[in-house]
N, C-alpha and C positions, 0 to 999 in steps of 0.2 A: 507392511515392511517394518521390521524392527530395527536393529542397530546396523548402521553402515560405517565403514572406515574409509574416509577420504584422505588419501596420501598426497601430500604436496599441496601447498596453499598459494600457489603462484597465479599468473594472469588467467590461465584457462580453468582453474578450479572454481572461479566465481560463477561461470555459467553452469557448470555441472552441479554445484552445490544448491544453487538456487532452483534448478530443475527438480533435483531430488526431493527437496522440501515441498515444492508446489505440487508435484505429480506423484511422488512416492510417499511423502509424509512419513518419514522414519521416525520411530519413537525416540531414537537418539542418533545424532550425527557426530562422529568423532572427527575433529579437525586435527590432522597430524602433519607436522612439519619439523625439520631439524632446528628451525628459527622460530621461537615463540611470537616474535612480532608479526610474522606472516599469518599465524592462526588468529591473532587478536584482530588484525585488519579484516580478515575474512569474516569472522564472527560479527563484527560490527556491521559490516555490509548486509549480511544475512538478517540480522535483527532489524535493520532499517527497511528492508524490502520484502520480507517474508514473516510468517508466524511459525517458527520451528518449535517442535515439542520440546527438544532438549539438545543443546550444543555443548560439546565437551572439547576442550583444547588439550592436546597431549603433545609431547616431544618424542619423536621417533627418528631413529637413524635408519633410513630404508636400505642402507648397505648391509645392515645386520639382519640376516634372514631370520634368526631366532626372535629377535626384538619385534620385527614386523609380525611374525606369526603370533606372538603373544598379544600384541595390540589388536589383532584381528579376531581373538577369541570371542565366541558367541555372537559374531557379526553374521548378517545375512549376505553381505556383499563388501567386496573391496573395490573402490574406484581409484585407480592409480593415475594421479595427475602430477606425479613426481617427474624430474627430468628423465629422459628416455635411457640414459645410461645405467639406470637402476632397474630397468624392466625385468631382466633375467632374475635378479635377486628377489624381487617382489613376486614374481611368478612362483619361484621356489617357496617363498613363505606362504602363498595362498594354498599351494599344495600341502604343505606341512600342516597348516591350520584347518584345511579341508573347507575352505571358504571360496565361493565363486568370485571371479575377477573380471574386470574390464579396464582397459588402459588406453591412453592417447597415441601410444606408438610413435612413429616418426622415424625409426631407423630400421631398415629392412634386415640387415645382418642380425640384429638382435631379435627381431620378430621371428625369424626363421629358426633361431635357437630356442625361442619360446615354444615353437610348434613341435620341436623335438621332444619336448616334455609332456606331449599329449597323452601318452599311455600312462604316465604317472598321475596326471590330473584325472584321467578316466578311472584309475584304480582308486583315487580319493573321492570319486563320486561327484566331481565338481565340473562346471563349465568355465572356461577361460576364453575370453574374446579380446585379443590385442588389436591395435590399430583403430580404435573406435573414436577417431576424430572427424574432421571434415574431409581432408584428403592427406593421407589415406584414411579411410573409414567410410563416409557417405559415398565417396567416389567408387569404392569397392562394391557397395551395395547396389548402385545403379548398374555397374557392369555385371554383377551377379544376376540381377533381374533380367537383363537382356540375354544372358547366356542361358537362363532358365527357359526362354521363349524360343531362341533360335535353334534350329537343328544343326546348323554349322555357322561359323563366324568368319568372315574375310578380314574385315577391318573394324576395330573399335578404338576410338579416340576420346579421351576425357580432357577437357580444358577446365581449370578451375583457378580461382583467385580470391584473395581478400584484400581489396584496395580501397583508397579513400574515394568518396563520392565526388569531392572537389580537390583534386590533386594540386600540390604546389610545387614549383620548381625549387631545387634542381633535381631532386630524386623522384618527385611525384609519388610518394609513398610515405606511410607511417608504420611503425612497428606495431604489429597485432599479435605477435607471439614471441617466444624467447629468441633472442639474438643468436644464440648458439645454433638453434634450428634453422634460422635464416641463412647463416653463413654456410652451414652444411649443405643446404639446397643448392647453393651457388658454386660449391667446390667439389662435391662427391659425384661419382660416376652413378648412372642410373641404368637398370636393367629393363630393356623393353624387347618386344617380339617383332622380328622382321622376317617375312617369308617363312613363318613357322619355326624360327630359330631365336634363342635368346641372344641378344647383343648388348654390349655395353656401350653406352652413349654418354659423351661428355655434357656436363651442364652448360646452359646458355649457349647452345649450338642449334642450328636449324631453326633460327628464330622465324616465326610465322606471323604475318599480318592478319589480324582478324577484325571483324565487326560484329560485336555481340550485343544482345539486348542490354539495356540499362546503361552499360559503360561505354558503349560505341566502339570506336577505333582503338584497338589494343594490340599488344605483341604476346606471343605465347611461346614458351621454350621449355626445354627439358630441365629437370632438377632431381637431385638425389632423393630417393625414397618415395616418390610420388606414386608409383604403380605398386609399391610394396610386394605383396605376396601373389599378385594377379598372374604374372608370367608363369609361376611354378603351379598355380592352381589349373590354369588353362592351357598349359603346354600340350600341343597336339590337338587342340580343339579350336584355336583361333590362329589365323595366319599372321595378322599384323595387330599389335596392341600397344598403345602408347598414351602417356599422359603428359600434358604440358601445363605449367603454371602461367598465369597471366599477370602482365604488368602494363602500365601506360608507356607510350613511346618515349624514348629517351632514358629510362631507368636502366634497362638492360645493357645498353651501350656503355653507360658510365660504369656500372658494376663489373661488366666483363674487363674493361680497361684496368680497373683496379686489380681484379684478380690476375690478369695476364702479365702485369708488371710486378707482381709479387706481394701485394698488400694483404692477401689471404694465406701467405706462407707461414708454416709453422717453424721454419728454420730460422733461427735467430741471426740478426745482423749486428755488426758493431756500429755504434753511434757515438757521438761526443759524450753522451750521458750513459754509456755503458751498452751492454747486450740487450737487444729488444727483439721480441717476437712480433713480426709485422701483423700477423692475424689478431693477436691479443690487443695490439694498439688499435687496429681497424675496428674491431668489435666495440671497444670502449667509445671510440669517437662516434661511430654510427649509432650505437645505442642512445647516446645523449642527443644526437642530432634527430634521429627518427622517432623517439618516444613521443606519443601524443601529448600536447600541451593542455588539452581540455577542449571539449566542444565539437571535436572532429566528427564527421560522420562517414561511416564507412559501409561497404556493401560486400558480401561474400556469395560466390555463385559457383554452380557446377553445370557444365554442358557435356553431356555424353552422347555420342553418335555411334551407333552400332549397326554395321551392315553385314548381312549373311543371308541364309537360306531358311525358309519356313515352309513346310508342306509343298516343296518343289518350286516355290516363288522367291524371287529376290526381295528382301525385306529390309527396311530401315526402321530402326527403333531410336527415338530421341528422348533423352531426359533433361529437364531443366529444373534446378533448384536454386532459390535466390532468397537471401535474407538481409536485413538492414540493422544497423545499430539501434539500440533501444534508449531513447532519451530519458525515459522514466527512471530506469535502473542504472543507466550509464554503461551498460554492457556493449562491447563492440560486437559486430556481426560475427567476427571470428570466435569471440567467447561463446556466443550462442550456438554457432554451427558445430564447433568442436566440443564444448562441454555438454550441450544437449544431446548430442550423438551418444557419447559415453553413457550418460545418465539413462537415456531410453533404452539402450541395449542392456544395461545393468538391471533396470526395472523389469524387462521382458524375462531375464534369467530368474529373478526372484519370484515373478508371477507364475512361472512354469510355462511360459510361451516359447521358451527356447530350451528344449529339452536335451539335446545332444550333449554328451559328456566328452571331456578332453579339451585340448587347446585347438580352437578353430578360427580361421581368418573370417572376417566379416562377410565376405562374399559367399561363404558357405554356411556360416553359423546363423546369420541374422534372417528372420523371416521378412521378406521384401515389402509386400503390400501393408502388412501391419506396422512396419517401420515408417513408410511413407504416410500412412494415416497418422501417425504420432507426431511427425514434424509439421504437418498441416495444423494439428491442434495447437501448436506452438506459435503459429502465425507465418511459417515459411511459405513461400510461393513454390508450388510444385506442380508439374505437368509432364506427362509423358505421352508419346504418340507411337503408333506402329502402323506402317504403311507398306503395301506391296508396290514394287516399281517394276 
């Protein structure tokens, strides 16, 4: 691998960059962000924990398609870890520069717009895979694997989460990705499949009590963007398809109450100190309270259960993926599962293991078993079973 452009040097970029250097060994890794301090912190982290050939810090406004395309010149890959709101512009820049791209996704509406650019990416001779995080991302790949095996699917449900190993009250949670993404999950509608039809379901509804490996008794519920492109990809092929994110008991009740009384509203309210947007205030307070203070251990996991027919027999396929925070590097499990996924898929594209051109969702574009082999090389716990019932 020659030169790679890493866009966005926030929380999730750390895992992606570390994995790129360790397993891809690029001749040069460009660390790009609108804020130079972000690139410097990431460079210092990488120099401490890896042996990069060359790290170059650059300032890029990713909202500027031309500027991003210029930065990508002569690169083998763009790995986009910038905020999801810039995904479409960065996709356009990748096509303009004719450089393959992967990103972390997280916003279904934008991902669907990225897919609309598939013919342009194909004409440019490049591959673009959005939504290459943990969920969506790895979750899409487990569903895609099941759908490659089953002749028809009745019900597929994925439960996933990134939560503390040792939760503390009152929220039993600490922040493992951008606060904007978290609040979107708690407030935006999600598209799922019910009886063969797409339906819109409100977040933090239909709360399910679960008993899962490692974390024990937890609660699972709907959140925005979790299924991403899966309902559109498998419309007409699967009857019921849903995803739920997992939290410890008590968390969802508290956050749902905040939402229902208006603390996530974007409509400004008048206070004695002037007009205030409740959501902006809530985000600021929650970010300060939920930000890890150091030394916390976390776990990220995916459970996918797929039921359908195979060769005339009722068949159940189960996937389990689990990973823990790394004390040596200080990476959270969410940084590993999210960043490593994007890095693995990007390396597959550069190595010619993912040859289809255009913009493809991960459930269609990523080779399943090779991907599962790669996550095991990185220490992830992975197992899957197929049983006739």
